[in-house]
Each structure stands twice: as structure tokens, then as C-alpha cells.
C-alpha positions, 0 to 999 in steps of 0.5 A, a space after each residue: 578157837 580161831 577158825 583155820 582154813 585147810 586146803 586139799 592136796 590133790 588137783 594135780 592133773 596130767 595132759 590128757 595124753 597121759 604120757 609120762 613126760 618126765 619128772 613133774 615141774 619143781 613148782 608146787 605141785 597143788 592148787 592153793 593160794 600163792 602163800 599157803 600160811 594162816 596170815 594170808 588165808 581166807 575162806 575162799 571157794 577152791 577154784 573149780 578142778 576141771 584142770 583147764 580153768 586153773 589158771 583163771 584166778 590168782 587163788 590157785 595155780 597149776 602144777 601139772 608136768 612141765 606147766 601144762 594145763 590138763 583137760 579131762 579125757 572120755 577114758 582112763 589115763 594113768 595107772 590103773 588099780 590092778 598095776 599099783 596093786 601088783 607093783 606094791 605086792 597087794 596082789 601077792 597077799 591071801 588069807 585062808 578061805 578069805 580075800 585080802 581085801 579089807 573085808 569086815 572093815 571100814 575106812 573113814 575119808 574125811 574131805 570138806 564140801 560136797 560131791 554130789 556125784 560121788 556114789 555113781 562116779 565110784 560105781 563107774 569107776 568099778 565098772 571101768 576096772 572091774 572091781 566089786 561095788 562097795 558099802 559106801 556111805 556118805 554123811 555130813 560132819 556130824 552124821 547127818 544127811 543134808 550134805 555141805 555146799 558142793 565144790 568142784 575142787 574138793 570133789 576131785 579130792 573126794 573122788 580120788 580118795 574114795 575111789 582109790 581106797 576102795 581100788 586097794 582094799 575093795 571089800 572094805 566098807 568106805 564111809 565119806 565124811 563131808 565137812 561143812 567148809 574147809 576150816 580146821 573146826 569143820 574138819 576136825 568135827 568130821 574127824 571126831 565123827 569118823 573115828 567114833 563110828 563103829 567098825 572104822 579102822 582107818 581115817 584118811 585126810 588128804 588136807 593140811 596147812 602150815 604149822 601153827 602155835 598151839 597145834 598141840 591142842 589138837 593132837 588129841 583129835 587123832 586118837 582112838 575114842 575111848 571104848 572103840 577098837 583101834 583106829 589109825 590115822 593117815 594124812 597126806 604130807 603135802 605137795 610143796 616140800 619143806 617146810 612141815 605141815 599140819 595135821 602131817 606133823 601130828 605125832 598121832 598120825 601116819 604122815 605119808 610122802 610121796 615117790 615117783 614109781 617106775 613099772 617095766 612090763 607091769 612089774 615094779 622097777 624102781 622109785 625116787 623121791 618126788 620133788 613135791 613130797 612134803 617133809 622136814 622138822 616139826 617147829 612145834 611137836 616134840 619127837 615121839 618115842 617110836 622115831 628114837 633111834 631111827 630118826 637121826 635128822 633130830 633128836 628132840 622134834 618130830 620128823 615126817 613123812 613116816 612113810 611114802 607111796 607113789 605120788 608123782 603126777 607123771 606116774 599118777 592115778 586114773 580118777 573119775 570126777 563127773 562133777 568137775 569134769 562132766 560126764 562126756 570127759 569124766 577121767 583125769 590123771 591125778 598125783 600128790 600125796 593125796 593120792 597117797 594117804 587113802 591107799 595107806 589106809 587101805 593097806 591097813 584095813 587089809 591088815 586089820 582084816 587078818 588081824 580079826 581072822 587071827 582073833 586080834 584087834 584092829 591097830 591103834 595108830 599112835 601106840 601100835 601102828 606107828 611104833 611098828 612102822 619104825 620097828 619093821 624090818 628094812 625088808 618090809 620097805 622099798 627103801 627109796 635113795 634117789 631124787 628128794 623134794 625141793 621145798 625149803 629146805 630141799 631134802 634128798 632121799 637116802 638110805 634109811 629113814 629120810 626127810 622125803 620118803 620116810 622109811 620108804 613105801 611098802 612091800 605089802 606082802 611082807 609088811 602085812 603079814 609082819 603087822 599081823 603076825 609080829 612086830 607089834 608093841 604089846 598094848 598096855 594090860 590096863 589104864 595107866 595110873 593116876 597122876 600123883 601129887 597134882 598142884 596148882 599155884 597162881 603165879 600172877 593175876 593171869 597165870 597158874 603153874 601146875 605140876 605132877 608126878 608121872 603116871 604108870 603106862 601113861 601115853 600123856 596127859 589132857 588137862 581140863 578145866 572144870 566149870 560144875 561137872 563140865 570139863 573143857 580141854 585146855 591142852 595135851 602133854 606128852 607122857 614125859 612131861 610133869 610141869 605146865 604153865 596155863 595163861 590168859 586167865 582172869 584176875 581174882 577167880 578161882 579155877 578147878 583143874 583136872 588132870 587125865 593120864 591116858 593110854 589105849 585102855 583108858 584114862 585115870 584122873 588125878 585129884 582136881 586142884 583149885 587155883 585162886 589167882 590174885 586181884 589184879 593191881 593194873 587196870 584194864 584196857 579201855 575203849 576196845 573196838 573191833 573193826 572188820 578188815 575183810 570177810 575173815 579178818 579184823 582189827 582189834 584196838 584198845 587204849 593203853 593201861 597204865 603200868 602194863 608190860 604187855 597185852 594178850 588178845 583173847 578170841 571167843 565164839 561164845 563157848 570156846 575161848 582162845 588167846 590169839 596173840 601176845 603183844 608188848 606194852 607199845 602195841 594198841 592193835 592187832 590184826 586177827 586173821 583166818 576168821 569164818 566169814 559170816 561169823 559172830 566173834 567176840 574179842 577182849 584184851 587183857 593187860 598184865 604185868 609180872 604180878 597182876 593182870 586185867 581184861 577188858 569187856 568183851 566186844 562182839 562183831 559179826 563178819 560179812 557172809 561169803 557171796 555166791 556168785 552165779 556161773 555164766 548161762 546161755 554161751 553161744 557162738 555167732 560166725 562173723 567169717 569162716 575162720 572168726 566169730 563172737 562168744 557171748 554169755 549172760 552176765 553174772 551178778 556180782 562178777 568183777 571179772 571174767 576169764 574165757 578158755 578155749 581148747 581143741 576137741 582133743 582137750 588141748 589148750 589153746 588160749 585164754 583171755 581176761 574180760 572185764 566185769 561187764 563184758 558178755 561177749 569176746 571176739 574170737 579169730 583164727 579158727 580153722 575149718 572143719 575143726 571143733 572147738 570148746 569154750 568155757 567162761 569162768 566168772 570171779 569176784 572177791 570170794 571165788 569163781 563159778 564156771 560155765 558149762 563147755 559150749 562145743 562149736 564146729 567150724 564148718 568148711 564155708 559160711 554162706 553171706 546170710 550166716 553173717 549177723 546183721 549187728 556184727 559191729 555191735 558184737 565187735 565195736 561196743 566196750 560195754 558187751 565185748 571184751 576189749 582185749 587186743 586180737 582176742 584169740 588170734 592165738 587159736 591159729 595153728 602156729 600160734 596154738 598153746 600161747 597164752 596172751 
């Protein structure tokens, strides 16, 4: 399949003061590329999440309230676990003889890349808030101990997810599964490992991207494995409003939207729909039966979110992140639906703890929890009726179900009791019956039509193509489907298909069917060439085939084959994006007409690998007077430019400036005596960025003449070593603080 790059939703901090400064900006509230679309995404390293340098590159943009850029703080700001547990009623739940804390369950967190400090950060978070240590395990996407590359942006996501899942269910074990990259193939590999582990009852995923054609093929990734106790899947709905994102659009996941939570004297006061809450109507997913009669915004398509939770950065959560922020100022206040999904996973862990005490099994997300969430009494939710999302289109929060907050936020003490003792659909008593009358008919030289009789008690169907005893999943279909078309096949070839009906108990297979495609009467395209455009995109070109009515472009990694596009007969070139840097890819082109098709030979190309950039080192500051000086650093090989940032000792951003590719110093003026300043340099190349450590500079009351450098002219006048930025950092002066030049 074509690798699709997913971006984490969090990285939405507040200014270091932690003040509730009003509703978050209507601009999108997550750091991501300017366009979060597969057509524009490349496999870039996410910029360091330490918020002060988030404006350093157009790869990401800041989304703090009122556009402020936040600094990390030495102590926590934002809501504490005890406040949120009390606001939503977690602290009003108890079980006979046991704390209602998720004991005996495991919450799996799936994120990309590595946070090397997460185990200690979780411990420090627990010490700060008086929480017990958890049984915490970290593995890679296949369960190994060789961790992927560290990434500061995703490290913040990991810290938020792990700490707040534990905060709400402190007795549950935490399994962190780190994917090798933020491509969909790696993330879904991690999901598959997580859902298969003993004891896992909930999988939390705070990432996603635009919907795409063919996404329904991946919905099966978010189901309970055969023979495993029930697993529920939770996905943040996104932080830019509509349109819908994936995998939040999958009918197999609980999509969690966002609110702004207000407390008075520590008690729940009110909530409004948060401007960034993702939601809307899916372009590709059919409406699941559990939404029938509750959702009125569409009668044919899946809508989301299902539920909501506090997500506004202005009413956000304290997070300990020493990897992104350093040990001196490790705390940041985060919001976003990234914070909401793991806390709903924690609520479900407590439910499953209570069900185990009652002799019941853990909830399957698709067949039990999701239907229950739409059947629970209105009293189990805080119905959010004000505010709304500011995407395109905008959706208001309203009474009942809406496209900004779903059914609302949890009244935990009522919801947990109902999910344990009632409101749960009865699971099927047995596996479904096998589909009947399964037939496959070759309709052209590249297409087969399939049909079958419905299965009793099936939740859906999965279609496989067989090669000997090996079955390869080709498509998934909802329970109401009884006909399907499979295209992109090879002319003159016989295919063996297997159709499985499935539910939470098991599967049943129809008798396999063999369909033989007619021999092509059309010539295959010739002169197929593949040229690299970027490290993650190529152009496929070919010579037209006589009589073709169109072409299908096929992609393979050597084991999996997908059709990536179908174009008309006038098209002989196609750009393919979203590939993985450094990967080997094979392409072929099929010419087709109404009755036949023919495929070219495969052409292979290996894309260039990402180039890791080294962070600037050896930061130093030389005073030229008591109010000015020169900031210097060592060059970063391969850098195409740098951004320099200055902040005061309290963490307030004062100034930033761009430096050229060869610059290793910059002039600084407008300093104040007896003040302390922080400086940082971020080097950038075409693949990402790398940040230096912070340099602390304290300005003395006065400087003796001997302190002035003898080579001052070289520091300030040489274009090869000094950034040619007019009046660099003059904005540090008091009356100009906070201006950017």
C-alpha cells in the first residue's frame, strides 16, 4: 500500500503563566504542515515540541491562545488530575472491596517515534500529584526493545497520553507501543501488536489525517482479535474542526471530540464546544447501525465525534515532558483532543475492572461499547449545548447529538455504573453462519463481480484472495453488503477468493470461489518509467496503449499490491505522493477497455533516505557592551538555514530572527542590565530541524573595557559568519518586547 503519514494531534500549550486567557484562537490548534493532506505530506520529522521554536519553520505552526508562544515552566500549570477526576465524577465511583482505578486492566498507547525519558517523566508526574506508580512497559511496534528514533514533537504526545491515561486510571497497567515512524503502515503495525496483548482492554490513538479513498480497507485494524477479550479503540477526533479525519471516521473506534471545561471552586460548572473539535460527516464510511435514530445530521454516512472531553488549551492539562523542555522547565500545559482520547480509554478501563468484578468480560468496542454509548440515558452525559467547532463547515454544539461534541462528556459515576450493569447489547451467542451462494464472475480482463447470500449474526465480511494456503485481505464490507466488485486484476489469470463473515465470537467462511479473467485483447502500456520528484514522491510515465479507455497505476512493496489511481485515456503521467523516504517501490500500469486489460512489467525505484541534521552546538555569548553582544554557535552540516530565539528568564518570548545557511553568529542589542536571557538556535534542512540546548546569559550591571573582544569587527561585520539581519534582536528592548522581526 502507499504509505500515508499521520500527524499527532497534541502540541497545543498555553503561555507559561497558565492563566485562563479566554477561548483558544480560531486558528487550528495543533502543530502540523500548512496543509494536512496526503497530496502535500512528506515524511518529515516533526519540529521539536518545545513551544518557543514552533515558528521556526513552515512545517508547523503555533496554536496557543491568542497566538502566544508558550515556554515550559519549572512547576505545573493547568488542571491537575484530582481536579479532572472530581469534575467528571471519577472520584465518586467505588467498587466493593476495591478502588475504582482500572486495576487488572491494561491501557495501550500507540504513538510514533520514541520518548526516551517517558518512564522517568511518568514517575515525576506521579510524585508531583501524589499518584501511585503504574506497571509501565514500553516496546517498539512489534514488541521488541530496540526503540525507534527519538522525536521531540511526538515525545510531547507520548508524555501527554501516558501521563493522563495513568492519571485517570492509576491502577491500570500502561503499555506504550512506539511505531517506527508516523506512516500509517507503521502505526497500524503498532496497533495490531497492541490489540493482541493479554490484558489490553483499550487502545488510545492521538493521531490521524485527512480521509482518503480506500480507508474502509483498514477499519478491520480496529477490531478485537479472534480469541482475545474485548478491546475498545479510542481516537482523538482532531483539532481543526471539519472535515472529518481518519481513523476517527472508522465505525470501529470511539471518536472523541473537544470541549472547554469551566470549574467553580473545584466543582464542575459548565462546558462549551471547543473551536478546534474535529467532527463532521464521513465521505467514505457508511453509517453504523448504532447511530440510527440518534444521529439526524446524516442517515447514510458515519458521523463523529461520538463523545467529547475537555480539550481547550486554555482549560488544559499539566504535562511533565523533560525530553522536549529539559529538566529545569519540564512542565507544559497542553490541550487538544489528544488529551481526551487517553482519558476516555481510562474510563473504559475502570468499567472493565468493574465488569470483571461482576464476572463479566471486557467490552468490545464495535459491538458493545459504541452501541451502548448511543443507548445510554441522557443523564450519563453532560450535554454540551453552547460553543462549537470552527472548521469548514462550522458545526455548533446543540441539544442532543451534534457534530462538535457528539453525545457529550461523561458523568462518570453514572456512566460507569450503567456500562457495568446495563445498557450493553447482548453479545452474539455464536459465530455467524457462513455466507451462502458465493459466486465470482469475471466481467472484464481486470475486474471480477462477487455476490453472496447474507450471513446470520454477521457484523461484516472480509474478502481474501488466496495463494495456496496464504490469504491476503483485499477488502472489508459492512453486514448489509451482498455484492462487490474487485478491480485491478491481471488478464487471463484465475483468482481464488475467500469470503469470511465475522462477529465478536468468531468467523465463518463461504466456499471459496475461482474466477478466471478473459485474456486481454488490448496491448499493455510501454516505456513505463518512474522518476523521483522528492524523497517521498515520484512521477510515473508511460506510452499510451491503442484502444485503451483508461489506465490504472499499480504500486507494490514486493509483498502488497495496491491500485493507487485510475486515469483517463488521455493521461500518460501521474504523480504519486506519500511514499516512505528510503523505501523501494515498484510500479506498473494497466491499460483497460470495456472488455479487456493488460499490465506492463513492473518498474522499481528506491527513494533517497532522509538526511538527519545535527543540532547546533557550542552556543556562546560575547558582550560588546553592557547592552549588546554576539551569539555564536557551531555550524550544522547540511543546514539550509537557522532560526534564533530569545526569551526572558520567566519564559516569555522576546524575539526571533532568521539566519542564513552559513551563519554561525548573530548580533544582539537592546539588552538590559541585571537581566537573564535564554537563547536557542534551530538548524533546518529540507527534511526537518534540530534544536540546540538553551544558553542562559545574565547581563552584568556594567562591563570593564577589558571585557570587550579585540576582534569585535569580525563578529559584527563579516557576512560569512554573522547573520545579515538589520537591527538583530533590537526588539529585546523593553518597550519593544514581544515584537517579531
